[in-house]
Every structure is written in structure tokens, then in C-alpha cells.
C-alpha positions in Angstrom: 125.2 126.6 58.0 125.7 125.2 60.9 122.9 126.0 62.9 121.1 123.6 60.7 121.2 119.6 62.1 119.5 117.1 59.4 117.1 114.0 60.9 118.4 110.9 59.3 114.7 109.4 60.0 115.6 106.8 57.4 115.8 102.6 57.9 118.8 101.9 56.6 122.5 103.0 56.7 123.6 102.7 53.4 120.5 105.6 53.0 121.9 107.6 56.0 125.5 107.8 55.0 124.4 108.5 51.4 122.1 111.3 52.2 125.5 112.4 54.8 127.9 112.5 52.0 125.1 114.6 50.0 124.4 117.1 52.6 128.0 117.0 53.7 129.6 121.0 54.1 125.9 122.0 53.6 124.5 121.5 56.9 126.1 121.4 60.7 125.4 117.8 61.3 122.6 114.8 61.8 120.8 113.4 64.6 120.0 109.5 64.9 116.6 109.0 65.9 114.7 105.9 67.0 114.1 104.8 63.6 117.9 104.8 62.1 119.1 103.7 65.6 116.9 100.3 65.7 117.5 99.7 62.3 121.6 100.4 61.7 122.4 100.6 65.4 125.5 102.2 66.9 127.5 101.8 63.7 126.2 103.9 61.9 126.8 106.6 64.7 130.4 105.6 64.5 130.5 105.8 60.9 129.3 109.0 60.8 131.4 110.1 63.5 134.6 109.1 62.1 133.8 111.0 58.7 134.1 114.0 61.4 130.6 114.9 61.2 129.0 115.9 64.1 126.1 113.3 65.4 123.2 114.2 67.4 121.8 111.0 69.0 118.1 111.5 69.8 116.9 108.7 71.6 115.5 110.4 74.5 116.7 108.7 77.6 114.2 108.3 80.1 115.2 105.8 82.9 116.2 105.5 86.3 119.7 107.5 87.1 122.1 104.7 87.3 120.4 103.1 83.7 120.9 106.9 82.2 124.2 107.6 83.1 125.5 103.8 81.4 123.7 105.2 78.4 125.1 108.5 78.3 129.0 107.0 78.6 128.1 104.7 76.0 127.0 107.3 73.7 130.4 109.2 74.3 132.1 106.2 73.5 130.8 105.8 70.0 131.4 110.0 69.0 128.4 111.6 69.8 128.4 115.0 69.9 125.0 115.7 71.7 122.3 113.8 72.6 119.4 113.9 74.7 117.6 113.1 77.9 113.8 113.0 79.4 113.4 116.4 81.5 110.4 115.0 82.7 112.7 112.2 84.0 113.4 114.8 87.0 116.4 116.3 88.3 118.6 112.9 90.1 118.1 111.2 86.5 119.2 114.7 84.4 122.6 115.2 87.5 123.5 111.6 86.5 123.9 112.5 82.7 125.6 115.6 83.0 128.1 113.6 85.7 128.3 110.6 83.3 129.2 113.0 80.3 131.9 115.0 82.5 133.5 118.0 81.1 134.9 116.5 77.6 131.4 114.5 76.4 129.0 115.2 74.6 126.4 118.0 74.8 123.6 116.9 76.7 119.6 118.8 75.8 116.5 117.6 77.7 113.3 117.3 75.6 110.9 119.1 77.2 107.3 118.4 76.0 107.1 116.9 72.4 106.0 119.0 69.1 103.5 116.5 69.0 101.1 117.7 71.6 99.3 121.0 72.2 97.5 121.4 75.7 94.4 119.5 75.4 97.3 116.4 74.8 98.7 117.1 78.1 95.5 118.1 79.9 94.8 114.7 78.9 97.7 113.4 80.4 97.2 115.0 83.8 99.3 118.1 83.4 97.2 121.0 84.0 98.9 123.9 83.9 99.1 125.8 80.5 102.0 124.0 78.3 104.2 127.0 77.9 104.6 127.0 81.2 105.3 123.3 81.8 107.6 123.7 78.9 109.7 126.4 81.3 109.7 124.6 84.5 110.9 121.7 82.8 113.3 123.8 81.6 114.4 125.5 84.3 114.6 121.6 86.3 117.0 121.0 83.4 119.0 124.1 84.3 119.0 123.5 87.8 120.6 120.0 87.0 123.3 121.4 85.1 122.0 120.3 81.4 123.4 122.1 78.2 119.9 123.2 76.9 116.5 121.9 75.9 114.9 120.5 72.9 111.9 122.9 72.7 108.8 124.1 70.1 109.5 127.5 68.4 106.5 128.3 70.2 108.4 128.1 73.7 111.8 129.7 72.6 111.4 133.2 73.9 109.8 132.6 77.5 112.7 129.5 77.6 115.1 132.0 76.8 113.8 135.1 79.4 114.1 132.0 81.7 117.1 130.3 81.4 119.6 132.8 79.8 121.1 134.1 76.6 124.0 130.7 77.0 121.4 127.8 77.5 121.4 125.7 74.6 117.8 125.8 72.9 117.2 122.3 69.5 114.3 123.2 68.0 112.6 121.1 65.4 109.0 121.5 64.0 110.6 123.6 61.5 108.8 123.9 58.1 109.1 125.6 54.9 106.1 128.5 54.7 104.0 127.0 52.5 104.7 123.3 53.9 102.4 121.5 55.9 103.5 120.9 59.9 102.7 116.6 59.0 102.1 115.4 62.8 103.8 118.2 63.9 101.1 121.0 65.9 103.9 123.7 67.0 105.9 124.5 64.5 107.5 127.9 62.8 109.7 129.1 59.7 113.3 128.4 60.1 113.9 132.2 60.2 111.2 133.0 62.5 112.8 129.9 65.1 116.2 131.7 64.6 115.0 135.3 65.2 113.1 133.7 68.6 116.5 132.7 69.5 116.8 128.8 68.8 120.4 127.7 68.3 120.0 124.7 66.9 116.9 123.6 64.2 116.1 120.3 63.6 114.8 119.4 60.1 113.8 116.0 58.8 111.3 115.6 55.8 111.1 119.1 54.3 115.4 118.0 53.8 115.1 113.9 53.4 112.5 113.9 51.6 112.8 116.3 49.3 113.5 115.8 45.0 116.6 117.3 45.5 117.6 117.2 49.5 120.7 119.5 49.1 118.1 122.1 47.4 116.3 122.0 50.0 119.0 122.0 52.8 120.3 125.1 50.9 117.3 126.9 50.7 116.7 126.7 54.3 120.1 128.0 55.2 119.3 130.7 52.7 116.1 131.4 54.9 118.1 131.8 57.6 120.5 134.1 56.4 118.1 136.3 55.3 
């Protein structure tokens, strides 16, 4: 299932690579986030890429334009397929990231609002407009800057798609099985619902890597998407 990306949120390269080996051919790629990258560094990205896996580097770059541009170039050198920056870094930072990636570089998607936040959380940060409006505004900023797409919760897929068009990439975390809990995420949906709303890729971590049989869990999610 090409649309399903598994978050390797584990604390060792050995565990990550074992999961990748087991899930090879059952999913569309693997996300390397802060936990694994801090523990294992760029070598785990190189190892996954050398095995032919699509690596989604989710470090959410958010800094001055020159620093983010350098980070994007470094990610390209280790074989990253797709990476994240923060949309709230602003249009100049986003343009610098896009230029650093170039035509042949990794796909770049901008993080809008984390799935652990809600309207009350944003209000506490001084953002007074409704969460969905804020997400769409950030997505439109990313689009204007030439960014390939965004990361957003399932609840914002449809307004983003309406604002940014059919070819804009929407990567959706917060995917849960119908009977599962949401953990620390508050804006969630099932895989089938997210795809029906227009998601391009789904990122799933704990429901797969925390399952007694990760391959079976991945296959069940793939079947849910197909159905």
C-alpha cells in the first residue's frame, strides 16, 4: 500500500531496521522522526535508503532561512525521499527550503498544526482564529512558496484540498483504527475516512509498531483503505 507510511518511532537502529525488514513490501515507506534520529543519527536514514526504502525524514525544520536550506541539502545527501519543515517558519524560510531541495531533491511538506493541539491550545498560544482557518492559511503560504504539500490532521484535509488544489500533497498523521484510542492526539480519523477526504499519504506509528504482529496490523490498515 503506497499511501501508508510507518513511523519508526523507536529508540535504536536495530529495532527500526528489523521493523522495516518485516514490513517491506507491505507499506509505502518509513518515517524517521526525532526519537529515532536522535538515537541513531543519519546512518539509519542511509541504511533504509540503501535498502530501497522511501524515507520520510520528519524533523520539522524551523529556523532562519539559511539554516533550513543547509538542513535540506544535508537531508538530500543521505537519500531522504520526503522531509518536513514548519509552515510557521514563514514564506522566506519555505522558499529557501524549496530552492535548496532543487528539482531533483526530496519532496518537502510543511507542518501546519500538530495533531495534539485543538482550538483551546492555539488560543493559549495567541492564535485567535479557528484552528481549521489557521491550518488552511499556513497551507496556502506553503503553496505560494513552492512547497509540495503539508502535514495536517484528517479534519483539515477537505478545506486544504479546496484551497490548494488536487495536486497538493497532504500527509495525514493521527490515523487510528475505528476501535482504537487516540493516545495523545486529539484530531484523529480512521484510515478509510482520511483517504476518502483526500489524503495523499497516511502516517501510522503506534497502531502498527506497537501491535503484537506489526505486519498483520499494516495489512489490516491497507485492507481498510482499499475497502
